[in-house]
C-alpha positions, -999 to +999 in steps of 0.1 A: +328-408-134+327-450-135+295-464-135+286-499-124+277-518-153+271-552-153+302-562-170+320-543-141+306-560-115+313-594-132+347-583-138+349-575-101+336-607-091+364-631-108+390-607-097+379-611-061+376-651-068+404-654-086+431-626-086+442-602-105+435-607-143+461-601-171+453-570-196+443-591-225+418-612-205+400-577-191+402-563-230+390-595-242+359-597-218+350-555-222+350-562-263+338-599-263+318-610-234+290-632-245+263-606-230+279-571-222+312-573-248+310-539-265+315-559-301+287-584-293+258-557-285+255-524-303+265-506-337+295-485-326+304-469-360+296-434-373+290-404-362+262-410-338+287-441-325+318-439-310+342-438-338+340-434-376+362-453-399+380-445-432+352-461-452+325-443-436+347-410-447+345-412-481+335-438-509+370-433-524+386-457-500+363-486-508+364-483-544+401-480-544+405-512-521+378-527-551+403-516-575+431-532-559+415-565-551+405-565-591+444-560-597+452-591-575+427-609-590+445-605-627+476-616-611+462-647-598+454-657-633+414-644-629+405-678-610+367-687-618+356-685-583+371-661-560+362-660-522+360-624-516+360-622-476+362-592-455+367-597-417+351-574-393+330-555-417+313-527-401+282-517-417+290-531-450+300-497-465+334-508-474+322-538-490+296-518-510+319-493-526+343-520-536+316-542-555+309-509-569+343-507-583+350-541-593+319-534-619+347-523-641+354-558-647+324-579-657+341-612-654+355-607-619+318-594-607+307-627-619+334-647-598+330-631-568+318-654-537+314-626-508+320-638-473+317-616-441+337-624-410+312-609-381+300-619-347+282-587-341+243-594-346+236-557-346+264-553-373+256-582-393+219-566-396+230-535-408+257-553-436+223-571-448+208-536-453+235-525-471+244-551-494+208-564-501+218-566-537+242-588-534+245-628-523+266-625-489+274-655-467+282-645-430+306-667-407+317-663-370+353-670-382+375-670-411+382-707-402+346-715-414+350-697-449+354-726-473+382-732-492+396-719-525+414-688-541+409-660-519+413-617-513+407-610-475+401-572-467+407-562-430+401-525-419+407-519-381+405-553-374+438-563-359+439-535-332+411-550-312+426-583-307+436-585-272+467-575-264+492-585-239+513-556-218+547-565-203+562-538-175+598-540-175+616-541-138+652-546-123+642-586-124+627-590-161+594-585-176+562-588-156+527-594-170+509-565-166+472-569-143+440-553-141+434-557-096+413-540-073+428-508-057+419-502-018+387-486-027+375-515-046+382-493-081+397-514-115+434-505-113+468-514-129+492-540-117+522-560-123+524-604-119+546-604-088+570-628-110+586-619-141+580-641-175+610-664-177+630-658-203+605-634-224+632-613-232+651-639-254+620-631-279+624-597-280+635-574-309+667-556-295+652-523-298+625-537-267+654-551-250+669-518-244+639-502-230+647-488-197+628-500-163+593-493-158+590-495-200+555-512-212+560-533-243+526-543-260+523-576-279+496-601-295+494-636-302+505-645-340+477-670-342+454-649-362+477-635-387+492-668-394+458-680-400+451-658-426+489-658-443+485-697-440+451-693-460+464-674-490+497-692-487+477-724-493+449-716-516+461-687-533+454-652-531+463-621-511+448-604-476+455-569-470+454-554-435+448-516-429+454-503-389+470-475-371+499-488-354+540-483-359+560-498-385+587-510-360+587-530-327+592-510-298+580-501-261+554-479-254+517-476-239+490-474-265+459-491-243+431-468-249+393-464-248+375-446-273+340-435-263+316-408-289+349-400-305+370-391-275+395-407-255+387-422-222+401-441-193+399-478-203+393-487-167+363-467-164+327-480-178+337-515-188+315-530-220+306-494-228+338-483-251+360-491-273+392-507-262+421-510-288+459-509-289+480-500-317+492-526-341+531-537-343+533-539-380+566-555-380+556-587-359+525-592-381+552-593-412+574-614-393+545-637-383+530-642-419+570-645-435+573-672-410+546-694-424+559-689-460+538-664-472+550-632-491+546-601-470+543-568-491+549-532-470+541-521-447+534-486-464+515-459-451+476-453-459+486-422-473+513-437-498+488-466-505+461-447-515+479-424-535+496-448-555+462-466-559+449-433-577+430-412-550+439-380-564+424-388-595+393-401-586+386-374-561+392-349-588+369-373-610+341-370-582+343-332-576+342-323-611+304-338-610+295-324-577+287-286-566+313-265-548+301-273-512+301-312-518+335-308-542+347-292-507+339-323-488+355-346-515+384-327-510+383-327-471+378-363-472+405-372-495+429-351-474+419-364-441+427-400-458+464-394-468+473-363-447+491-361-414+492-344-386+457-335-364+430-353-375+446-368-406+451-407-408+474-410-437+507-414-414+491-429-386+474-459-407+495-486-422+489-510-446+503-544-449+496-574-472+504-611-476+504-636-506+510-671-517+549-670-526+539-665-567+526-631-557+558-613-556+543-579-560+515-562-556+500-528-565+503-503-542+531-510-523+558-500-545+571-532-556+555-530-591+548-503-613+513-496-605+490-498-631+467-473-652+443-462-629+409-475-637+380-455-625+348-465-613+313-450-625 
């Protein structure tokens, strides 16, 4: 049942005054409205929140990303100052685990300049608590981070960027909208006129989709900004999210509340709204600005190449039976497929300056000997 939330009243007012709004605009308001947006006003993470992310499942996830960053830093020539940037850092759990792993290289630890890109005041407070022993600075956007060689980490960030939805009709592709039905409820609709020449820009697989199909796309601005930074200043960016390897038609617009799927048009501002990530489009956008693209590969492949099996065994040897079983279950969830598994649904892609032609974890170079954090 829908609640008459303040944001719903605001959206209804906007639709009545200006007409149906594109799906991307509705999604942006639900997530980032300055007063009522989901990501502006609350901590959505963990078992008591609406969803749980890989860093919250096991320390191994962040530790392995820390070792990945250490490997990249060496490949960069070990610069004396490294901007270690995380975009959308949640509660700071992943960064804390990554920093613990990076202690295996004291010169790297001394080189770190830690920067977090976060707009949510509640999450910033959580991050300050989690990372209280580290010198950290916060920014509202990546553009605000000072220039310099960088390693950028972003886990489950792209999926919350507003997505455009297009509906295929006999006369072309129409922008999907949110409007009011006869009873005053929010409902999906479509722009009356097709978007001119939209099909010219589409991959062949999408152009062949049947009438009624939905295609989702995000502007390239965000990923091009990330790719341009590492291209120009040196370093690499690692993006991890759920999505598909190849561009294709399909409706993945969804809401998640209390760890369950919900109607994205019900209770705006009270649930997380996302859409799957098109990794082919991410790679294409990064390559178009001259960055070197690595992957994408599945999260399971990536973590196994980084040594998650050995790390799990190391942790289990030091634990009692109950804790050891929890470590094993967490490892299997991170790399496994099937119901509840994240290893195949989640994908990993990296982009780097052109001199870094191979990065650990992507199968484009021999993986180094596994380092084990203490």
